[in-house]
VEXKOL-334329 format. One record per atom (N, C-alpha, C): atom name; residue in three letters; x, y, z. Coordinates in steps of 0.02 Angstrom, whole numbers, plus 50000, padded with zeros to 5 digits. Each point is the difference from the previous one (the first is absolute). Example, Ala and Ser with C-alpha at 12.3 -4.5 7.8 and 13.67 -1.06 7.14 Angstrom:
BEGIN
- atomo residuo c1 c2 c3
- N ALA 50660 49716 50390
- CA ALA 49955 50059 50000
- C ALA 50045 50060 50000
- N SER 49982 50053 49964
- CA SER 50042 50059 50003
- C SER 49961 50055 50037
This chain:
BEGIN
- atomo residuo c1 c2 c3
- N MET 53079 47798 43442
- CA MET 49977 50071 50003
- C MET 50026 50032 50063
- N LEU 50033 50057 49993
- CA LEU 50025 50037 50058
- C LEU 49942 50034 50035
- N ALA 50003 50000 50067
- CA ALA 49949 50036 50039
- C ALA 50015 50074 50001
- N VAL 49949 50041 50002
- CA VAL 50009 50072 50004
- C VAL 50014 50020 50072
- N PRO 50054 50033 50014
- CA PRO 50014 50020 50069
- C PRO 49945 50045 50026
- N ALA 49985 49993 50065
- CA ALA 49949 50042 50031
- C ALA 50022 50073 49997
- N GLY 49953 50044 49990
- CA GLY 50015 50071 49997
- C GLY 49941 50040 50025
- N PRO 50006 50065 50000
- CA PRO 49945 50043 50023
- C PRO 49939 49993 49956
- N GLN 49941 50002 50031
- CA GLN 49938 49998 49962
- C GLN 49987 50066 49967
- N LEU 49978 49998 49939
- CA LEU 49988 50062 49963
- C LEU 49928 50022 50010
- N SER 49991 50065 50008
- CA SER 49933 50028 50007
- C SER 49965 49998 49933
- N PRO 49935 49988 49999
- CA PRO 49963 50001 49937
- C PRO 50007 50067 49965
- N ARG 50003 49999 49935
- CA ARG 50005 50062 49961
- C ARG 49932 50036 49999
- N PRO 49998 50065 50015
- CA PRO 49937 50035 49996
- C PRO 49971 49997 49930
- N ALA 49934 49991 49996
- CA ALA 49969 49989 49935
- C ALA 50009 50059 49953
- N SER 50009 50060 50028
- CA SER 50004 50060 49959
- C SER 50069 50012 49970
- N VAL 50050 49961 50021
- CA VAL 50068 50010 49978
- C VAL 50015 49957 49938
- N VAL 50025 50031 49948
- CA VAL 50016 49964 49939
- C VAL 50074 49984 49999
- N ALA 50018 49937 49987
- CA ALA 50070 49980 49996
- C ALA 50026 50018 49931
- N ASP 50026 50061 49994
- CA ASP 50022 50024 49934
- C ASP 50076 49997 49991
- N CYS 50034 49971 50049
- CA CYS 50073 49993 49997
- C CYS 50020 49926 49999
- N THR 50046 49983 49957
- CA THR 50027 49932 50000
- C THR 50075 50004 50013
- N VAL 50023 49961 50048
- CA VAL 50071 49996 50016
- C VAL 50027 49936 49970
- N VAL 50045 50006 49951
- CA VAL 50030 49942 49967
- C VAL 50064 49982 50037
- N VAL 50003 49938 50023
- CA VAL 50058 49977 50039
- C VAL 50029 49938 49968
- N PRO 50057 50004 49965
- CA PRO 50032 49941 49972
- C PRO 50034 49961 50056
- N THR 49996 49934 49997
- CA THR 50031 49960 50053
- C THR 50039 49940 49971
- N TYR 50054 49985 50035
- CA TYR 50036 49937 49991
- C TYR 50031 49984 50067
- N ASN 49974 49949 50033
- CA ASN 50022 49978 50066
- C ASN 49992 50056 50052
- N GLU 49938 50022 50009
- CA GLU 49984 50051 50050
- C GLU 49948 49976 50050
- N ALA 50000 49934 50014
- CA ALA 49951 49972 50046
- C ALA 50005 50030 50070
- N GLU 50059 50019 50019
- CA GLU 50009 50029 50068
- C GLU 49971 50070 50007
- N ASN 49986 50033 49944
- CA ASN 49978 50069 50001
- C ASN 49929 50011 49975
- N ILE 49977 49958 49954
- CA ILE 49944 50020 49958
- C ILE 49934 50005 50039
- N THR 49987 49956 50049
- CA THR 49937 50002 50036
- C THR 49993 50065 50039
- N GLN 50052 50019 50037
- CA GLN 49996 50061 50038
- C GLN 49994 50062 49954
- N LEU 50037 49999 49945
- CA LEU 49997 50056 49954
- C LEU 49929 50009 49973
- N ILE 49968 49946 49979
- CA ILE 49932 50004 49973
- C ILE 49952 50027 50053
- N GLN 50007 49976 50061
- CA GLN 49956 50024 50053
- C GLN 50008 50075 50012
- N LEU 50061 50024 49997
- CA LEU 50012 50072 50009
- C LEU 49970 50041 49943
- N LEU 50008 49975 49939
- CA LEU 49974 50036 49942
- C LEU 49924 50002 49998
- N LEU 49969 49946 50021
- CA LEU 49927 49996 50000
- C LEU 49969 50043 50054
- N ALA 50040 50024 50048
- CA ALA 49974 50046 50051
- C ALA 49976 50065 49968
- N ASP 50025 50015 49941
- CA ASP 49976 50057 49960
- C ASP 49941 49975 49959
- N PRO 49939 50023 50014
- CA PRO 49942 49971 49965
- C PRO 49998 50015 49926
- N ARG 50042 50046 49976
- CA ARG 50001 50015 49928
- C ARG 50045 49954 49961
- N CYS 50035 49955 50034
- CA CYS 50052 49960 49967
- C CYS 49979 49928 49986
- N ARG 50019 49979 49941
- CA ARG 50004 49929 49984
- C ARG 50074 49982 49997
- N VAL 50015 49936 50008
- CA VAL 50069 49976 49996
- C VAL 50003 49946 49946
- N LEU 50045 50008 49953
- CA LEU 50010 49949 49947
- C LEU 50072 49975 50006
- N VAL 50007 49938 50020
- CA VAL 50066 49969 50006
- C VAL 50015 49963 49934
- N VAL 50058 50014 49973
- CA VAL 50023 49966 49940
- C VAL 50056 49953 50021
- N ASP 49985 49936 50005
- CA ASP 50048 49953 50028
- C ASP 50030 49956 49946
- N ASP 50066 49996 50000
- CA ASP 50037 49962 49949
- C ASP 50016 49929 50025
- N ALA 49948 49963 50017
- CA ALA 50007 49930 50022
- C ALA 50050 49992 50057
- N SER 49992 50041 50051
- CA SER 50046 49999 50058
- C SER 50001 49930 50031
- N PRO 50059 49969 50006
- CA PRO 50004 49934 50030
- C PRO 49985 50000 50074
- N ASP 50000 50058 50033
- CA ASP 49987 50002 50072
- C ASP 49925 50004 50017
- N GLY 49957 49997 49948
- CA GLY 49927 49999 50013
- C GLY 49968 50068 50005
- N THR 50034 50053 49977
- CA THR 49969 50066 50003
- C THR 49933 50001 49964
- N GLY 49997 49971 49941
- CA GLY 49938 49999 49961
- C GLY 49944 49965 50035
- N ALA 50015 49946 50036
- CA ALA 49948 49964 50036
- C ALA 49971 50042 50057
- N LEU 50043 50037 50033
- CA LEU 49977 50044 50053
- C LEU 49953 50053 49973
- N VAL 50019 50030 49944
- CA VAL 49958 50053 49970
- C VAL 49934 49970 49975
- N ALA 50002 49942 49971
- CA ALA 49939 49968 49975
- C ALA 49951 49988 50057
- N GLU 50026 49980 50058
- CA GLU 49957 49988 50058
- C GLU 49969 50065 50024
- N LEU 50039 50053 50002
- CA LEU 49973 50065 50020
- C LEU 49948 50025 49950
- N ALA 50013 49989 49935
- CA ALA 49954 50023 49948
- C ALA 49932 49966 50004
- N ARG 49999 49938 50025
- CA ARG 49936 49964 50006
- C ARG 49955 50033 50053
- N ALA 50031 50034 50048
- CA ALA 49961 50031 50054
- C ALA 49989 50074 49990
- N GLU 50038 50032 49955
- CA GLU 49998 50073 49993
- C GLU 50000 50018 49926
- N PRO 49943 50029 49976
- CA PRO 49996 50016 49928
- C PRO 50048 50054 49977
- N ARG 50029 50038 50047
- CA ARG 50047 50053 49980
- C ARG 50072 49974 49993
- N VAL 50009 49935 50006
- CA VAL 50066 49969 49989
- C VAL 49997 49960 49935
- N GLY 50048 50011 49956
- CA GLY 50005 49963 49939
- C GLY 50068 49968 49993
- N LEU 50002 49944 49964
- CA LEU 50063 49965 49987
- C LEU 50007 49989 49925
- N LEU 50056 50021 49973
- CA LEU 50018 49985 49931
- C LEU 50059 49952 50004
- N ALA 49987 49936 49990
- CA ALA 50052 49948 50007
- C ALA 50032 49988 49933
- N ARG 50066 50006 49998
- CA ARG 50037 49990 49938
- C ARG 50040 49935 50006
- N PRO 50020 49971 49943
- CA PRO 50029 49932 50002
- C PRO 50071 49997 50023
- N GLY 50035 50056 50007
- CA GLY 50070 49998 50020
- C GLY 50026 50069 50012
- N LYS 50064 50005 50015
- CA LYS 50032 50065 50015
- C LYS 50013 50036 49934
- N LEU 49954 50047 49984
- CA LEU 50002 50034 49934
- C LEU 50024 50072 50003
- N GLY 50015 50025 50060
- CA GLY 50030 50066 50004
- C GLY 49953 50053 50026
- N LEU 50031 50051 50030
- CA LEU 49962 50054 50032
- C LEU 49959 50040 49950
- N GLY 50031 50019 49944
- CA GLY 49965 50042 49952
- C GLY 49937 49967 49972
- N THR 50006 49938 49980
- CA THR 49941 49966 49972
- C THR 49947 49988 50053
- N ALA 50021 49991 50063
- CA ALA 49952 49993 50054
- C ALA 49958 50063 50008
- N TYR 50034 50058 49999
- CA TYR 49963 50062 50007
- C TYR 49955 50013 49940
- N ILE 50024 49987 49940
- CA ILE 49958 50011 49941
- C ILE 49937 49957 50004
- N ALA 50009 49937 50019
- CA ALA 49942 49956 50006
- C ALA 49952 50026 50053
- N GLY 50028 50023 50057
- CA GLY 49959 50028 50053
- C GLY 49964 50064 49979
- N PHE 50035 50043 49964
- CA PHE 49969 50062 49976
- C PHE 49939 49984 49956
- N ARG 50010 49953 49955
- CA ARG 49946 49984 49954
- C ARG 49939 49972 50037
- N ARG 50012 49957 50049
- CA ARG 49944 49973 50040
- C ARG 49966 50056 50038
- N ALA 50038 50045 50030
- CA ALA 49971 50055 50038
- C ALA 49957 50046 49956
- N LEU 50025 50013 49940
- CA LEU 49961 50041 49953
- C LEU 49935 49964 49981
- N ASP 50004 49936 49986
- CA ASP 49941 49961 49982
- C ASP 49948 50001 50056
- N GLU 50024 50004 50062
- CA GLU 49955 49998 50058
- C GLU 49976 50070 50019
- N GLY 50021 50051 49963
- CA GLY 49972 50067 50010
- C GLY 50036 50044 50049
- N ALA 50062 49984 50020
- CA ALA 50035 50041 50048
- C ALA 50015 50069 49972
- N GLU 49993 50052 50040
- CA GLU 50016 50069 49981
- C GLU 50071 50017 50020
- N TYR 50024 49972 50055
- CA TYR 50068 50011 50025
- C TYR 50033 49933 50008
- N ILE 50057 49991 49967
- CA ILE 50034 49936 49999
- C ILE 50069 50008 50030
- N PHE 50011 49966 50055
- CA PHE 50062 50005 50038
- C PHE 50045 49940 49985
- N GLU 50063 50010 50009
- CA GLU 50047 49944 50001
- C GLU 50043 50006 50062
- N MET 50015 49943 50030
- CA MET 50041 49999 50060
- C MET 50029 49931 50010
- N ASP 50055 49998 50038
- CA ASP 50032 49936 50017
- C ASP 49963 49967 50058
- N ALA 50011 49935 50007
- CA ALA 49966 49961 50052
- C ALA 50039 49995 50065
- N ASP 50061 50027 50001
- CA ASP 50046 49986 50055
- C ASP 50003 50053 50055
- N PHE 49952 50047 49999
- CA PHE 49995 50054 50049
- C PHE 50056 50052 49994
- N SER 50039 49997 49947
- CA SER 50044 50057 49986
- C SER 49958 50060 49976
- N HIS 49941 49985 49974
- CA HIS 49949 50051 49985
- C HIS 49947 49997 50054
- N ASP 49997 50051 50040
- CA ASP 49954 50001 50057
- C ASP 49930 50019 49978
- N PRO 49950 49958 50013
- CA PRO 49932 50016 49979
- C PRO 49973 50066 50027
- N ARG 50029 50027 50053
- CA ARG 49974 50062 50028
- C ARG 50009 50060 49953
- N TYR 50044 49992 49950
- CA TYR 50010 50054 49951
- C TYR 49949 49999 49944
- N LEU 49962 49948 49995
- CA LEU 49954 49994 49944
- C LEU 49951 50058 49995
- N PRO 49970 50024 50055
- CA PRO 49956 50059 49994
- C PRO 50036 50062 49975
- N ASP 50064 50008 50016
- CA ASP 50037 50058 49975
- C ASP 50008 49997 49924
- N LEU 50015 49941 49974
- CA LEU 50006 49993 49927
- C LEU 49933 50013 49967
- N ARG 49947 49973 50028
- CA ARG 49934 50010 49970
- C ARG 49979 50074 50003
- N ALA 50015 50033 50055
- CA ALA 49982 50071 50007
- C ALA 50034 50042 49946
- N ALA 50064 49984 49985
- CA ALA 50035 50037 49949
- C ALA 49969 49988 49931
- N ALA 49979 49938 49987
- CA ALA 49966 49984 49937
- C ALA 49933 50036 49996
- N GLU 49963 50002 50054
- CA GLU 49935 50033 50000
- C GLU 50008 50075 49993
- N ALA 50059 50026 50019
- CA ALA 50014 50072 49992
- C ALA 50022 50018 49929
- N GLY 50009 49950 49957
- CA GLY 50016 50015 49930
- C GLY 50058 49965 49969
- N ALA 50042 49966 50040
- CA ALA 50056 49963 49971
- C ALA 49975 49937 49964
- N ASP 50033 49984 49946
- CA ASP 49981 49940 49962
- C ASP 50039 49938 50023
- N LEU 50061 50011 50020
- CA LEU 50042 49947 50029
- C LEU 50030 50029 50064
- N VAL 49992 49965 50055
- CA VAL 50029 50021 50064
- C VAL 50049 49947 50021
- N ILE 50062 50022 50014
- CA ILE 50053 49954 50021
- C ILE 50014 50012 50075
- N GLY 50001 49947 50039
- CA GLY 50023 50004 50068
- C GLY 50077 50004 49998
- N SER 50026 50059 50017
- CA SER 50070 50015 49986
- C SER 50044 49999 50062
- N ARG 50057 49968 49992
- CA ARG 50051 50000 50052
- C ARG 50044 50062 49997
- N TYR 49999 50036 49944
- CA TYR 50050 50051 49987
- C TYR 49972 50069 49990
- N VAL 49942 50014 50031
- CA VAL 49975 50068 50006
- C VAL 50000 50017 50074
- N PRO 49998 50065 50017
- CA PRO 50001 50019 50071
- C PRO 49946 49964 50040
- N GLY 50022 49970 50055
- CA GLY 49955 49961 50042
- C GLY 50005 49926 49987
- N GLY 50029 49980 49943
- CA GLY 50008 49930 49985
- C GLY 50068 49974 50021
- N GLY 50010 49935 49997
- CA GLY 50065 49972 50019
- C GLY 49998 49925 50002
- N THR 50056 49971 50020
- CA THR 50007 49928 50007
- C THR 50028 49985 50069
- N THR 49987 49939 50024
- CA THR 50029 49977 50063
- C THR 50028 49930 49989
- N ASP 50048 49982 50040
- CA ASP 50029 49931 49999
- C ASP 50037 49984 49935
- N TRP 50021 50050 49964
- CA TRP 50037 49989 49938
- C TRP 50074 50009 50011
- N GLY 50039 49958 49968
- CA GLY 50072 50009 50001
- C GLY 50022 50052 49949
- N LEU 50063 50020 50004
- CA LEU 50025 50054 49957
- C LEU 49996 49980 49926
- N VAL 50018 49938 49984
- CA VAL 50000 49978 49929
- C VAL 49930 50003 49970
- N ARG 49950 49978 50038
- CA ARG 49932 50002 49974
- C ARG 49977 50072 49991
- N GLN 50017 50044 50045
- CA GLN 49982 50071 49992
- C GLN 50031 50029 49938
- N ILE 50064 49985 49988
- CA ILE 50033 50027 49941
- C ILE 49969 49974 49936
- N ILE 49984 49934 49998
- CA ILE 49969 49971 49940
- C ILE 49932 50033 49987
- N SER 49960 50008 50052
- CA SER 49933 50027 49991
- C SER 50002 50074 49979
- N ARG 50037 50040 50036
- CA ARG 50004 50071 49983
- C ARG 50034 50011 49933
- N GLY 50053 49962 49988
- CA GLY 50034 50005 49936
- C GLY 49956 49980 49942
- N GLY 49961 49947 50009
- CA GLY 49955 49977 49947
- C GLY 49948 50052 49983
- N ASN 49975 50034 50050
- CA ASN 49950 50051 49988
- C ASN 50030 50062 49965
- N LEU 50060 50020 50021
- CA LEU 50034 50055 49966
- C LEU 50015 49983 49927
- N TYR 50023 49939 49989
- CA TYR 50017 49974 49934
- C TYR 49939 50003 49954
- N ALA 49943 49973 50024
- CA ALA 49939 50000 49960
- C ALA 49974 50070 49987
- N GLY 50002 50042 50052
- CA GLY 49976 50068 49992
- C GLY 50039 50040 49950
- N LEU 50067 49994 50002
- CA LEU 50041 50038 49954
- C LEU 49992 49976 49927
- N ILE 50001 49936 49989
- CA ILE 49996 49973 49933
- C ILE 49931 50012 49968
- N LEU 49948 49993 50040
- CA LEU 49933 50005 49973
- C LEU 49967 50068 50012
- N ALA 50036 50046 50031
- CA ALA 49971 50066 50017
- C ALA 49934 49991 50037
- N LEU 50002 49955 50047
- CA LEU 49939 49981 50037
- C LEU 49997 50040 50065
- N PRO 49951 50042 50009
- CA PRO 49996 50043 50059
- C PRO 49971 49965 50061
- N VAL 50032 49945 50018
- CA VAL 49977 49960 50056
- C VAL 50060 49982 50044
- N ALA 49993 50009 50065
- CA ALA 50055 49986 50045
- C ALA 50008 49925 50013
- N ASP 49945 49962 49997
- CA ASP 50003 49929 50015
- C ASP 49965 49960 49945
- N ALA 50033 49998 49943
- CA ALA 49972 49965 49942
- C ALA 49997 49925 50008
- N THR 50040 49973 50047
- CA THR 50000 49927 50011
- C THR 49951 49980 50055
- N GLY 49968 50050 50032
- CA GLY 49954 49984 50055
- C GLY 49940 49959 49975
- N GLY 49983 49949 50039
- CA GLY 49946 49955 49979
- C GLY 49936 50005 50039
- N PHE 49993 50053 50042
- CA PHE 49937 50011 50035
- C PHE 49966 50057 49964
- N ARG 49947 49984 49961
- CA ARG 49972 50049 49953
- C ARG 49925 49997 49998
- N CYS 49971 50056 49975
- CA CYS 49929 50003 49985
- C CYS 49991 50029 49931
- N TYR 49967 49963 49956
- CA TYR 49984 50024 49933
- C TYR 49925 50015 49997
- N ARG 49984 50056 49969
- CA ARG 49930 50011 49983
- C ARG 49983 49956 49940
- N ARG 49938 49980 49996
- CA ARG 49978 49953 49949
- C ARG 50019 50023 49930
- N ARG 49991 50065 49986
- CA ARG 50010 50025 49933
- C ARG 50072 49992 49976
- N VAL 50048 49998 50045
- CA VAL 50069 49990 49980
- C VAL 50010 49930 49970
- N LEU 49978 49950 50037
- CA LEU 50010 49931 49977
- C LEU 49956 49984 49940
- N GLU 49945 50035 49992
- CA GLU 49959 49990 49941
- C GLU 50035 50029 49938
- N GLN 50035 50056 50008
- CA GLN 50030 50033 49942
- C GLN 50067 49970 49981
- N LEU 50040 49980 50048
- CA LEU 50065 49971 49984
- C LEU 49992 49934 49965
- N ASP 50047 49986 49955
- CA ASP 50000 49935 49966
- C ASP 50037 49950 50044
- N LEU 49963 49966 50043
- CA LEU 50031 49954 50048
- C LEU 50035 49941 49964
- N ALA 49976 49983 49941
- CA ALA 50033 49946 49963
- C ALA 50069 50019 49975
- N ALA 50015 50065 49997
- CA ALA 50065 50023 49976
- C ALA 50053 50001 50054
- N VAL 49979 49993 50064
- CA VAL 50048 50002 50056
- C VAL 50044 49938 49997
- N ARG 50066 50011 50001
- CA ARG 50047 49945 49992
- C ARG 50040 49983 50062
- N SER 50007 50046 50045
- CA SER 50040 49986 50061
- C SER 49962 49953 50046
- N ASN 50037 49954 50032
- CA ASN 49966 49950 50040
- C ASN 50026 49996 50071
- N GLY 50057 50032 50014
- CA GLY 50025 50003 50069
- C GLY 49983 50068 50030
- N TYR 50046 50026 50040
- CA TYR 49987 50065 50031
- C TYR 50004 50057 49949
- N ALA 50028 49987 49942
- CA ALA 49998 50049 49946
- C ALA 49928 50015 49977
- N PHE 49956 49954 50017
- CA PHE 49929 50011 49984
- C PHE 49975 50066 50029
- N GLN 50021 50016 50061
- CA GLN 49978 50061 50032
- C GLN 50024 50062 49962
- N ILE 50063 49998 49978
- CA ILE 50027 50055 49961
- C ILE 49962 50007 49935
- N GLU 49991 49945 49965
- CA GLU 49965 50003 49936
- C GLU 49929 50027 50006
- N MET 49964 49978 50052
- CA MET 49931 50024 50008
- C MET 49999 50075 50016
- N ALA 50046 50023 50042
- CA ALA 50003 50072 50016
- C ALA 50016 50040 49936
- N TYR 50047 49974 49961
- CA TYR 50020 50035 49938
- C TYR 49942 50003 49950
- N ARG 49967 49944 49990
- CA ARG 49943 50000 49953
- C ARG 49944 50046 50025
- N THR 49988 50000 50064
- CA THR 49949 50044 50028
- C THR 50018 50073 49989
- N HIS 50062 50018 50012
- CA HIS 50024 50068 49991
- C HIS 49996 50020 49925
- N ARG 50023 49956 49955
- CA ARG 49999 50016 49930
- C ARG 49930 50008 49972
- N ALA 49952 49966 50031
- CA ALA 49930 50005 49978
- C ALA 49967 50064 50025
- N GLY 50036 50040 50039
- CA GLY 49972 50063 50022
- C GLY 49963 49999 50065
- N PHE 50003 49945 50036
- CA PHE 49965 49995 50064
- C PHE 50041 50032 50055
- N ARG 49965 50021 50052
- CA ARG 50032 50033 50057
- C ARG 50023 49948 50051
- N ILE 50063 50004 50019
- CA ILE 50029 49955 50051
- C ILE 50013 50039 50063
- N ALA 49979 49973 50057
- CA ALA 50014 50030 50065
- C ALA 50034 49947 50043
- N GLU 50038 50025 50049
- CA GLU 50033 49957 50049
- C GLU 49981 50019 50070
- N VAL 49985 49951 50042
- CA VAL 49987 50012 50070
- C VAL 50052 49963 50041
- N PRO 50023 50028 50055
- CA PRO 50054 49967 50038
- C PRO 49978 49938 50037
- N ILE 50043 49949 49997
- CA ILE 49991 49940 50040
- C ILE 50066 49982 50032
- N ILE 49996 49964 50056
- CA ILE 50059 49969 50030
- C ILE 50000 49927 49979
- N PHE 50055 49978 49973
- CA PHE 50006 49934 49970
- C PHE 50050 49959 50042
- N PRO 49976 49953 50040
- CA PRO 50046 49956 50037
- C PRO 50020 49940 49958
- N ASP 50048 49962 50024
- CA ASP 50016 49936 49968
- C ASP 49941 49952 50011
- N ARG 49994 49949 49958
- CA ARG 49946 49953 50007
- C ARG 50002 49968 50069
- N ARG 49941 49983 50026
- CA ARG 49994 49975 50068
- C ARG 50022 49928 50006
- N VAL 49975 49957 49955
- CA VAL 50020 49930 49998
- C VAL 50009 49979 49928
- N GLY 50032 49943 49989
- CA GLY 50010 49976 49932
- C GLY 50062 50028 49968
- N ARG 50010 49984 49937
- CA ARG 50061 50020 49965
- C ARG 49984 50049 49944
- N SER 50046 50047 49987
- CA SER 49992 50048 49946
- C SER 50002 49965 49932
- N LYS 49962 50027 49952
- CA LYS 49998 49973 49932
- C LYS 50052 50034 49955
- N MET 50037 50049 50026
- CA MET 50050 50036 49960
- C MET 50056 49954 49978
- N SER 50024 50011 49939
- CA SER 50055 49959 49973
- C SER 50042 50042 49952
- N ARG 50059 49976 49981
- CA ARG 50041 50036 49952
- C ARG 49965 50006 49932
- N ARG 49963 49949 49982
- CA ARG 49964 50001 49935
- C ARG 49949 50057 50001
- N ILE 49965 50010 50055
- CA ILE 49950 50053 50004
- C ILE 50034 50069 49995
- N VAL 50057 50008 50033
- CA VAL 50037 50063 49997
- C VAL 50024 50014 49929
- N PHE 50027 49948 49967
- CA PHE 50025 50008 49932
- C PHE 49942 50018 49952
- N GLU 49942 49968 50008
- CA GLU 49943 50017 49958
- C GLU 49983 50075 50005
- N ALA 50001 50025 50062
- CA ALA 49984 50070 50011
- C ALA 50051 50046 49965
- N LEU 50064 49984 50006
- CA LEU 50052 50041 49969
- C LEU 49991 50003 49924
- N ILE 49986 49943 49970
- CA ILE 49994 49996 49927
- C ILE 49934 50031 49975
- N ASN 49945 49985 50035
- CA ASN 49935 50022 49976
- C ASN 49990 50075 50003
- N VAL 50036 50033 50045
- CA VAL 49996 50074 50001
- C VAL 50024 50028 49933
- N TRP 50055 49973 49973
- CA TRP 50024 50024 49935
- C TRP 49953 49979 49943
- N LYS 49971 49941 50004
- CA LYS 49951 49980 49949
- C LYS 49941 50046 49999
- N LEU 49976 50021 50059
- CA LEU 49945 50047 50002
- C LEU 50021 50067 49970
- N ARG 50061 50022 50018
- CA ARG 50025 50065 49976
- C ARG 49999 50004 49924
- N PHE 50019 49944 49966
- CA PHE 50005 50000 49928
- C PHE 49940 49968 49965
- N GLY 49946 49988 50038
- CA GLY 49939 49974 49971
- C GLY 50004 49929 49976
- N LEU 50044 49960 50030
- CA LEU 50008 49931 49980
- C LEU 49951 49952 50034
- N ILE 49968 50026 50054
- CA ILE 49945 49962 50031
- C ILE 49945 50048 50016
């Protein structure tokens, strides 16, 4: 059993505050990040954290399980193997809905999504948006520590998806999001077929087609702090193909 690294002590949650937000965090080999991330998220008394771990060989799941024993606002959904980003989020969404969450967030574990933006996303949802995307490509947003090739792929992918799907979103591939409960209740989550980063495009498209309001708030997106990126050629290819499948109703 891996020991949990020492970290800041969390203040008790005021009895009058209801934890109506669940942050779903999929993990695979994020032991270097996950403890600190959970501590930062729990500093918001309205938040629960649900980690969906795909049997990380580095012990990420064991760390989360240890934290969950001491803190009821931490949950672990342990899966038997590396099953993909999309299915991890769908499983997490379903658990969050079952547990009564009103606002359901998704974010990466590697600190490329800064927890300090979470109140901004929630505020936009409370103001009436059904899906709020933390956007790199609206005024005030941006990226740091990215090479030219990565910038071209990311911006080009968003333009590609937007043009083909007539999707009025600047950052359709962004994975720092807040859904209102009613969106995930109404969408047919079993029909979602994308499993890599195309999952974000497909969910934005289905949300838009269902008539829900999408808003974007600016975020600064740095490169991951530690660990290795999960991006691959297969993931990029899936996104290129699935955009056309969505366009013609094949998925």
